[in-house]
N, C-alpha and C positions, 0 to 999 in steps of 0.2 A: 625582568623576566626574559629568559632566553627561550626562543622558539625555533624549531626546525621545521622545514617544509618536507612533506612526503613526495616522492616521485609518483607520477601517475602509473599505475600498474594494472594489468589485465588479469583477472582471476575468473576462470570459467566454471569453477565448481566450489561448493562449500567444503568438499573433501580436502582441499588444499590447506585448510586451517587446522586439520587434525583435532577437531572438536570431540568431546566425550561422546561415547556411543548413544546415550539417551538424548543428547541434543541433536545428533545426526538423525536419529529416528524421528524426533519431533519435526525437524525441517522437512523430512520426507512426507510426513502426514500433512504438513502445511503447504506442500507443493512448492517449497523453496528449493530451487535447483541452481540458478546462476546468481551470484551476489550482485547487488546493485553497486554503482560506483562508490557510494559512501561506505557500504559494507566492505567492499574489497579493500579499501584503504584504511578504514578505522579498526576493523577486527584484528588484524595482525599486530597493530601497534598496541591496542588494549590488551591483547593476550600476552604481550611482552611486559606488561605492567607499567607502561608509560602513561603519563597524563596526556589528555587530548583537549585541544581547543578547536572545535569543529564547526563547520558551517555547511548546512544542507537544507533544502526546502522540505516542508511537510510533504509526505507522499513519496519520498525517495528511499524508504526503508531505514530511516534513521533509528527508529526504536530498536529494531533487531541489531543494528550496528553496535549499540552499547549493551543491549540485553544479553546477546550471545556470549561475549567475553566475560561479562559480569557473572552470569550463571556458571560458566565454566570455572571461574575462580572460586565460587562458592562450593562447587562440587569437589574441587581439589583440596579445599581447606574447610573442614567441618565447623571450625570456630568462626569463620568469616561471616560478615553480614553486609548488606548493601542498603543504601538510601537513595531514592530517586525523587527529586523535587521538580514539580512542573507548575506552570502559572494558573491553570484552570482545572476544575473538577473533571470536565469532559476529557481533556488530554490525559489527566492522571488515570481515569477509568480505561481509556484506550490503551495506555501503556500496560496497565494491569492485565488486560485481555491478552496482549501479545506475550507478556511474561508467563502467564498461566498456561498458554498454549505451548510455549517452549518447555516449561517444567513438566507438563503431562500429569496424568492423574495419580500415578504411583510414586512421584518424586517426593522424597522426605523434606525437601526445601519448601516451606510455605511462605505466603505473601500476605500483606495487609494493605488496605487502602484507607488513608486518613485524609478526608476532604470535608470542607465545610458544607453545611446543609444536610448532612447525614447524621444518624444517631450516634452520639458519643458512647452510649452503652454498648452498642454493637461493636464499635471500634475498640472499646476496652476488652470485649470478649476476644477479638482478633489478637490483640496484643498479649493476652494471657496465654495464647498458644505459642508464644515466642517465635514470631515469624522472622525469617532471616532476610527477607526483602520487604522493605517498607516503601510505599509509593504514596506521595501526598502533596498537598498544596501548603505554602508557607504558613498561612494563618492557622490552619488546623494542626499542623505539626507543632507549632509553638504552644498551642493550647495543651497538647499532651506533654510537652516538655516541662510546662509549669507544674504538672502533677508528678512527672517522673524525669527529673533532670538528667539522670545517667542512662537513659534508654538507648543511646547510640554509642555506648562505650566500646562495643565490639565491631562497629562499622569500619570496614576496610575499603569499601568502594562508595564514592559519592558521585551521583549523576545530577547535573544541573541542566535540565532540558528547557529550551526556549528562554535562555537566560536574559536576552534583551527584552523580551516581553515581560518577564518578572520585574525587571527594573522599571519599565514603563508603567507598570501597575503599582509602583511604590513599595515593592516587597524587599528592597535592599536591607532595611534594618532587621526584618524577620529572618532573612537568609543568613545574615551575619550572626544572629543569635544562635541559629541552628549549627552553623559551621564551628562556632567556638566550643560546642559540646562534643565535637568529633575528635577522634585520635589524630595527632599530628601525622602519624605514619599511615598514609592511606593513598589510594589511587583516586584521582578526580577527573571525571569526564564532563566537559562543559560544551554544550552545543548552543549556538546562537545564529539566528538568520542574518544578523548584521553585527558589525564590530565597531560601535561608537566608542568614544574615549572611556565611558563609564564601564563598558564590558572589558576593555583592555585593563583598566585598573582593577576590576574584580578578578580577572584572571591572574594578575600579578600577586594578589593576596592569597588566592586559593590554590593555584597550580604551581608545580615545580617543573621547570624546563619542559613545558608541554610540546607535543607534536602538533603543529598547525595543519589542519586538514580542511580544505575548502573544495567542495564538490557541488556543482550546479547551484551557485549562489543565487540569492534572490533576484529573479528576473521575470519579465512578462513576455511571452512569446508573441511577436508581431504576427506570426502566421496563425496561431491557434486561438487568440483572443481578439475579438473586434471591440474596440473602445469607442463609445459614443457619449455625447453630452446633449442635454436638453436645457435651453434657457427657460427659466420659469420665474414666477413671483410668489411671495408668501401666500397670497390668497388663492393661487392657482396650483400650488405645488402638490397637494393631495390629489386633486383631480387629474393632474398629469401622471401621477403614479398609477392611479386606477387605469388610465388609458394605456399605459405601457404594459401593465399586467394583463389587461384584456387581450392584447394583440400578440402576446408571447405564448409559446408552447413549451412544455417541459418544466422542470423544477427550477425554482427561483429563490435566491436569498436576497432579502432587502435589508441593507444595513442602515441603522438609525443610531444617532450619537449617544443618546441617554436611555436608561431603562424606562423612565416615564414617557419619553418619546416613543419607544417601542410599544409600550402598552397602549398609548393613544392611537398610533397608526393601526395596530392590530384591531382595536375595538372599532374604529371607523371603517376598516375594510370589511369586517364581519357585518356591520350595519349596512354596508353596501352590497351584501350578499356574497362576499369573497371569503371563503374559509381559509384560515391560516394557523400555523403554529408560531409560537413566540418563545424566545430564549434570551435571558439576560441574567446578570449577577444577583438580582433581588429575589430570585425564585428558589424555592426549596429544591434539593437535589432530585427527588422523585418526580417533581413537576418538570424539571429540565429534561430528565430522561424520557418522560412521556412525550414531550414536544419533539425531541430528536428522533425517537422511535417512530412517531407518526409521520415525520418528514421522510425518514429513511424508507418506510414501508409505503410511501406514496399515498398515505391516507389524506395528507394535505400536500399540495405541490408548492406552497409558498411558505417560507419561514421568515419572520421578522426578527432581527437579531441585532445586538450590540456587538462590539468588537471582541466579545468573548468567543464568538464563532469564527473570527478571522483566521485563527491558526489552530491546527491540531484537530479540528472537527472532521471526522472521517465520514463523509457522506458522498458516495460516488454519484457520478452522472448529474451534477448540477449544471444546467444549461445556461443560466443567466445570473449575473450579480448586478443588483441595482443599488447604487449609493444614493439613498434618499437624503442623507446628510453626508458631507465629506468628512473623513476622519480628522481627529484632532492632530494626529501625527501623519505627515505625508507618507512615511514609509508604510503605514498601515494600509494604504490603498493597495499596495502590491500584495499584501497578505490577504486582503479581502477578495480581490479578483482572482487570487490563486485558488479559490474554492472551485472555480470552473476550469475547463480545458485540461483536465487531468488524464493521465495515462494515454496521451496522444489524441484525445478528443478535442473538439472545438467548442468555443463558448463565447459569450458576449458580456461586456461590462458597460453599464450605463451610469452616468452621473447626472443628477438633477441639480442644476446650478442656479442659485440665487444671485442677484447682482453683487453681493458681498463675497461670493465664493470664487470669483475669477482669479484673484491673486493667488489663493491656495491652489487652484487648479493649474495655474502656470507652474508652480513649484512641483506639483505631481507630474506634469508633463516632462519637466526637465529631469526629474529623478528617473522616471521610467525609460525615457529615451536615452539617458546616459547608460543605463544597464542593458537596454535592448534598443539600439538605434532604429528610429522609425516606427516604434510600437504604437505611439500615439501621434497621429498627424495633427499639425497645427492647422485647424480649419474652423470655420464659423459653426458654433453649435446650432443644431437644428431646433426648430420650434416644435413643441408637442402637437401631435395631431389630435383634434378633439374626438373623444369617444362618447358613448352614451353617458350623460352625466345627470346629476340631480337638477332640480328645477332652478336652483340659483346659479348654475353654470360653473361652479368651482369644485364639484365633486362632493359637496357636503349637503346634507338635507337641511331644510329650514329649521327643523328641531335642533340640529347641531348648532346653527347660528344663534338661535334663541338661548341655548344653554350657555354658549360662550359669552353672549352679550349680557346675561343676567349675573355674571360673576362680578363681585364688588371690585371696583377700581380697575376692571379689565385684567386682573391678575389670573394667571393659570394655576389652578390648584392641582396638586399631585393626583394622578389618575391611576386606578388599578383595573387592569384588564383581567377579567375572570375566565375568558376563553370558553371553549365548547368541549371540555373533557380532556383535551390533550395538553393544553398550555395554561389552564387556569392556575392562579397562584396567589400568594399573599406576601406582601412586602415585610410583614412583621417578623419573619424568621431570619435571624442573622447569626446563626450559630458559628462560632469559631472563626476568628480573624476577620479579614475583609469579606464583604459579600461576594465579590467576584471569585473568591477562592473556593 
């Protein structure tokens, strides 16, 4: 694969791109005046028909960077169609929202959203309208391909957003099946926060002489994010979380490694009188939307989440990120804490460290400090300050202890958090592909 690097250019106005009049009007309605760096560099290349291998953080205007030239191409060619693949339902829905804003109400180009956890029948109805832009997750797109193998025969633009995340989630086989159904002659725009060997190999298969564009790569600002750690023990960890939540103001995301862990933490927090939203891949789409909307509207100020929320979740003004569990992949720490300190604001990132976590935390320190020297200082983790706790001193009620002790063989059974109207869900719904799609 041959790649070329773009030169850094300054573009002061979208008018320099000579976009179609309906797109220019849409940008004016959306108050888009000055292109972001990724838009300034990617849009001209995409308008020229080149393939792109791009890197930019969430929140830098990446969606418009590929959506604007994509729509412009569809306006110029009434037979053209586009497919956008993203790793999660939430990111796919956010992309759709931007695309629909750019299209406007009277545009003849229609769009469809194909994601797991949503009604297949409704998606069939959307597809019957012959949308020219399809946005979806790999699992659900494959479900539709099984029923309509030639549905992408007119696709001339393919966008792979958050490609590294899709590979991390194990979607490589599904993506490959989708791409094999596309025309060989097409434009491919691939965006990835990182460029491990697997992404480079993927680009070699799908892209032709792409333009390599890297703007504001994955980094953590030493100025805007304060990183802290707290040493804890398994029997003290939940109580330490409660103490940290009680002393913090503003919105908080608490990252937990598994969906069952997220359910359990959410349930115990509500038992402690702390109302939360929860989001993970085992929930139905409407339940995930209720949780996100409750958090966005400040109906709850705390969200318990798995790494499904680490990228692409558009929730402004998050003050704190708490890593209740460290991520499986050290790079995901960067994406987790990237939920805070957006648009020039400040934020904090806290990690609760068990004795077995220190080796991984050292890896995280090295990664973050390599990208942003001095972002995480090498210092002794502080001990949690005790807050008002339950009678047994570890943040759990005696009833919680009896419930745990009565389980046969000490095994933890899967737990289902029902929530208080915004986050309640049922693990039994696994429509279409992987649950996280």
